KEBA-148246 format. One record per residue (C-alpha): x, y, z. Coordinates in steps of 0.2 Angstrom, whole numbers, padded with zeros to 4 digits, always signed. Layout:
KEBA-148246
XYZ
...
***
This chain:
KEBA-148246
+0404+0605+0348
+0387+0610+0356
+0372+0615+0345
+0355+0622+0349
+0342+0611+0339
+0324+0613+0335
+0310+0601+0340
+0315+0590+0325
+0333+0589+0330
+0339+0600+0317
+0354+0611+0321
+0350+0630+0323
+0366+0637+0329
+0382+0633+0337
+0383+0638+0355
+0399+0631+0361
+0415+0621+0357
+0427+0611+0367
+0444+0609+0359
+0450+0590+0359
+0465+0586+0370
+0476+0570+0369
+0471+0556+0381
+0483+0548+0393
+0490+0532+0386
+0491+0517+0399
+0503+0503+0396
+0500+0486+0404
+0513+0473+0408
+0501+0459+0403
+0506+0447+0390
+0490+0443+0380
+0497+0428+0371
+0504+0420+0387
+0487+0424+0396
+0478+0414+0382
+0489+0400+0384
+0486+0400+0403
+0467+0400+0401
+0467+0387+0388
+0478+0376+0399
+0466+0377+0413
+0453+0368+0402
+0439+0378+0410
+0442+0370+0427
+0440+0380+0443
+0457+0388+0446
+0469+0403+0443
+0486+0407+0435
+0497+0421+0440
+0513+0425+0431
+0525+0439+0435
+0542+0446+0432
+0551+0442+0449
+0563+0456+0448
+0549+0470+0450
+0532+0461+0453
+0525+0467+0436
+0511+0455+0431
+0512+0445+0415
+0497+0434+0417
+0482+0435+0429
+0469+0422+0424
+0454+0416+0433
+0444+0401+0427
+0430+0400+0422
+0429+0417+0414
+0417+0426+0403
+0416+0435+0387
+0415+0454+0391
+0406+0457+0374
+0390+0451+0382
+0389+0467+0391
+0387+0477+0375
+0371+0466+0372
+0364+0468+0389
+0349+0478+0382
+0345+0464+0370
+0335+0448+0375
+0349+0437+0371
+0363+0447+0380
+0352+0448+0395
+0349+0429+0395
+0368+0426+0394
+0371+0438+0408
+0358+0431+0419
+0365+0413+0416
+0383+0419+0421
+0376+0428+0437
+0368+0411+0442
+0382+0400+0437
+0388+0390+0452
+0406+0390+0446
+0406+0409+0448
+0414+0416+0432
+0414+0434+0439
+0424+0429+0454
+0442+0433+0451
+0451+0418+0459
+0468+0425+0456
+0466+0440+0468
+0450+0436+0478
+0451+0417+0480
+0459+0411+0497
+0465+0394+0499
+0476+0384+0511
+0493+0385+0503
+0498+0367+0507
+0516+0363+0504
+0520+0379+0494
+0521+0387+0512
+0536+0376+0516
+0546+0389+0507
+0542+0401+0522
+0545+0388+0535
+0562+0384+0528
+0567+0402+0528
+0560+0404+0545
+0571+0390+0552
+0586+0396+0543
+0585+0414+0548
+0580+0410+0566
+0596+0399+0567
+0585+0383+0571
+0592+0374+0556
+0606+0375+0544
+0613+0365+0529
+0619+0351+0541
+0603+0349+0551
+0595+0332+0548
+0579+0323+0553
+0576+0304+0553
+0559+0302+0544
+0550+0287+0551
+0534+0291+0542
+0525+0299+0557
+0527+0309+0573
+0516+0304+0587
+0510+0317+0600
+0500+0308+0613
+0485+0300+0605
+0488+0309+0589
+0499+0304+0574
+0506+0317+0561
+0511+0308+0545
+0521+0311+0530
+0512+0310+0513
+0524+0297+0507
+0520+0286+0522
+0502+0289+0520
+0501+0285+0501
+0514+0272+0499
+0519+0266+0517
+0537+0271+0514
+0549+0282+0524
+0563+0295+0519
+0575+0290+0532
+0588+0303+0537
+0586+0319+0527
+0592+0337+0527
+0583+0353+0522
+0587+0352+0503
+0581+0334+0502
+0566+0339+0513
+0561+0352+0500
+0564+0341+0486
+0553+0327+0493
+0541+0339+0502
+0543+0329+0518
+0530+0334+0530
+0539+0327+0546
+0554+0337+0543
+0544+0353+0542
+0533+0348+0557
+0549+0349+0567
+0556+0365+0560
+0539+0373+0564
+0540+0367+0582
+0558+0373+0583
+0554+0390+0576
+0538+0391+0586
+0521+0397+0580
+0523+0416+0584
+0540+0417+0574
+0532+0407+0560
+0518+0419+0559
+0529+0434+0559
+0539+0426+0544
+0523+0422+0535
+0518+0441+0536
+0536+0446+0531
+0533+0436+0515
+0517+0446+0511
+0504+0434+0518
+0489+0439+0528
+0488+0456+0520
+0484+0463+0503
+0498+0465+0491
+0492+0482+0485
+0490+0477+0467
+0482+0490+0457
+0466+0481+0455
+0450+0480+0465
+0443+0465+0475
+0459+0459+0483
+0458+0447+0498
+0470+0448+0513
+0470+0429+0517
+0474+0424+0534
+0490+0420+0544
+0486+0412+0561
+0495+0414+0578
+0492+0409+0596
+0485+0426+0599
+0473+0425+0585
+0467+0408+0590
+0464+0415+0608
+0454+0430+0601
+0442+0418+0592
+0440+0408+0608
+0452+0393+0604
+0468+0386+0611
+0484+0383+0601
+0491+0366+0602
+0507+0358+0595
+0496+0350+0582
+0491+0368+0576
+0510+0372+0574
+0513+0356+0564
+0498+0360+0552
+0504+0378+0550
+0521+0373+0546
+0515+0363+0530
+0502+0376+0525
+0487+0368+0532
+0475+0372+0546
+0469+0390+0547
+0481+0398+0535
+0474+0405+0519
+0482+0414+0504
+0478+0420+0487
+0487+0414+0471
+0494+0431+0469
+0501+0431+0487
+0510+0414+0483
+0517+0421+0467
+0524+0436+0476
+0531+0424+0490
+0540+0414+0477
+0547+0429+0469
+0557+0432+0485
+0567+0417+0482
+0569+0421+0464
+0575+0439+0465
+0587+0437+0480
+0576+0442+0494
+0564+0456+0489
+0545+0457+0492
+0539+0467+0477
+0522+0476+0476
+0513+0468+0461
+0506+0479+0447
+0497+0477+0430
+0501+0495+0425
+0518+0496+0417
+0519+0514+0413
+0508+0529+0410
+0511+0543+0397
+0506+0559+0404
+0511+0574+0394
+0525+0564+0386
+0532+0559+0403
+0533+0541+0407
+0530+0535+0424
+0534+0518+0431
+0531+0513+0449
+0541+0499+0456
+0541+0496+0475
+0551+0482+0482
+0556+0479+0500
+0573+0470+0504
+0570+0457+0518
+0589+0456+0520
+0589+0437+0520
+0606+0428+0522
+0614+0423+0506
+0615+0405+0513
+0596+0405+0516
+0592+0409+0499
+0604+0397+0491
+0598+0382+0501
+0580+0385+0498
+0583+0388+0480
+0593+0372+0479
+0579+0363+0487
+0567+0370+0474
+0578+0366+0460
+0579+0348+0466
+0560+0347+0468
+0559+0349+0449
+0574+0336+0446
+0573+0317+0445
+0567+0311+0462
+0558+0327+0466
+0539+0329+0467
+0537+0339+0451
+0539+0325+0438
+0533+0335+0423
+0548+0346+0424
+0562+0332+0426
+0568+0335+0408
+0563+0353+0406
+0576+0366+0399
+0581+0378+0405
+0581+0372+0423
+0568+0379+0435
+0565+0380+0453
+0548+0375+0460
+0537+0369+0474
+0522+0358+0473
+0507+0359+0484
+0492+0348+0488
+0481+0356+0500
+0467+0348+0510
+0451+0359+0513
+0439+0349+0523
+0431+0342+0507
+0418+0327+0511
+0425+0318+0496
+0443+0321+0502
+0447+0331+0486
+0462+0342+0487
+0468+0359+0479
+0482+0357+0467
+0496+0370+0469
+0512+0373+0459
+0523+0388+0460
+0539+0389+0449
+0552+0402+0443
+0564+0401+0428
+0578+0400+0424
+0585+0394+0440
+0603+0392+0435
+0614+0408+0434
+0622+0402+0418
+0605+0404+0410
+0603+0422+0416
+0593+0429+0430
+0575+0423+0433
+0563+0430+0420
+0546+0423+0426
+0537+0416+0441
+0521+0406+0438
+0509+0400+0451
+0494+0389+0447
+0480+0382+0457
+0466+0370+0452
+0452+0369+0465
+0448+0351+0470
+0459+0343+0456
+0471+0333+0467
+0490+0333+0468
+0500+0348+0462
+0512+0338+0452
+0498+0329+0442
+0486+0344+0440
+0494+0360+0442
+0512+0357+0436
+0507+0353+0418
+0498+0369+0417
+0513+0379+0422
+0524+0369+0410
+0513+0373+0395
+0515+0392+0400
+0534+0391+0402
+0536+0382+0385
+0526+0396+0377
+0537+0409+0386
+0553+0402+0381
+0548+0398+0363
+0544+0416+0361
+0561+0421+0365
***
């Protein structure tokens, strides 16, 4: 209603009226309780958690830490609210930065999922392919070591792909990267959604970076075999967002589809519900998916790298990651990506969780326990 008023603000007469109309209801896929569990599990450390439905890319959790209380925006005209806002803006931990979609990091060993698929799909390896891990591969004056050799002075011996995923054996994946070649590996990384925006219905998404010999040449560098080795284990120049790694993991969980993530579940527009699901079938071989999935199941089983999940039920499929990022103190980013359930008798995979903690060490020690708490909450609710 629109009124003419006098100088005292008193109504004189009605000069117009606009009839109310129903608004549009927006339904989100986000699980508030699960997001709360995720945020609390991060314990205010720098990091992010992304959880999604692997069958369609619907986002269940999108948490960045540290965060902030949006209610302070309501108090921004008051002195106290202004002080809180200024403190947040000057906070070196960047609470306004959405690490889940805008943060880019070396993916570390989580990228071995892509390297494995590339090797299988390009016919460079199969279930019978083995490599004798002696702890390192020497190229001229350079030595490219396996983490197990670096940390404990031990070797894996002769291993196949499934065990290489289970044990996250760097030397095996160095060779797979070499056999596939950097150009094909780059193409497969892009096919898995890396190096470009996922298209999520939120602002501020980063593209990440997928390197290639051509890209290296454009920036004035040369591509060497060592670059391929680093690329194959998710190190070197490659960068990805937690959201991208989550969508990458979904491809193994859902049978080979790259889905566009979304937080909008449906919209009620004049009583008509609209749901948008966009998934691209990568047409991966059944044997490829089965072998990679088996390796990921083994990674979360006794003898694998993800010890917090050795006794977890239902069984899950996972990959740990420990990513170097040039830190002067040799700190590493801790990655963990997992989907569950992994065994068909427990039903199709319901949820994929990807966690990263900046500079917190190994994925198995720092990131996996966060994902475990979220999965426990998820299955306890059902």
